[in-house]
C-alpha positions, 0 to 999 in steps of 0.5 A: 508498412506491412499488413501485419503491422497495420492490424496489430493492436497496441496497448498502453499500460500504467506503471508507477503513475506513468504511462508506458507504451505503446507495445504490441499485443504479443509483447503485452501478453509476454509481460503478463505472463511474466507478471510484469503486468499484474492484475488491477493495472490500468490498460488502454488501446485504441477504441476504449473510451477510458482506461480499464483494469486489465482483467476487464479487457480481452487481456484477461484470458492471459491473466487467467492463463498465467502462473501467478494466482490472483492475490488473497482476498481481504478476508484470507489476510491476517490483519493483526499488524494493520490493527496494531498499526492503527493503534500505533500513535497511542502505542508510540505515545506510551512508549515515549512515556516509558522511555522519558521516565527511564531517562530521568530515573522516574522523575515525573516532572522531568519526563513530563518536560521532555514529552512536552517538548516533543523530545521522543517524537521519533519513537512514534514515528519509527514505530508507525513506519516499521509496522508500515513496512512490515504490513506491506511486505505481508501484503506483497507475500499475499499476492497483492501488487504493492508497488502502487502504494509502496512509497506511501508507508511513510505516510501511514494514514494514506497507506492504510487507506490505500491498503483498505482499498486494495484488499477490498476491506472497510476503512475501520483501521484507517479511521482508528489511526486518525482517531488515535493521532487526534487523541495523541495531538490533544494529550 
């Protein structure tokens, strides 16, 4: 083993819930520069008591020198889609009623029977997923690393919770979605 190999710091990093590494520090710096390792990524090297966010290590200097700016903060992100998504269970239920009414030519009893049988549940599901996917793309465009919660767009409350944490916002739209969902279940 050469002296250079013995003194090279090796790093581990997290990607999609998996530990990656060890990789030499120069390779780590290259990955940071190419935005392969974004802000907020947990990293570890020998001597650390636990995993730390990359910006809380000496690698921060390389983040600041990378060409990618930090993500927009929560106050600078347009939350319109997130708020529509918060009310999506109620909006979807209303759309189900409209579709049921149109399908039965205004016959309230037949439309109510379809609603009671949950015939149009997919309308609300599709609305929730479409809004989540659209909102996730907007967050990504604002510079947020959405890889960590991208798969959760299918489970809307988890997505909204993770979105609030990533953008450093309160959980209001998450809580409203839960309340709206509960109201629809009670209806």
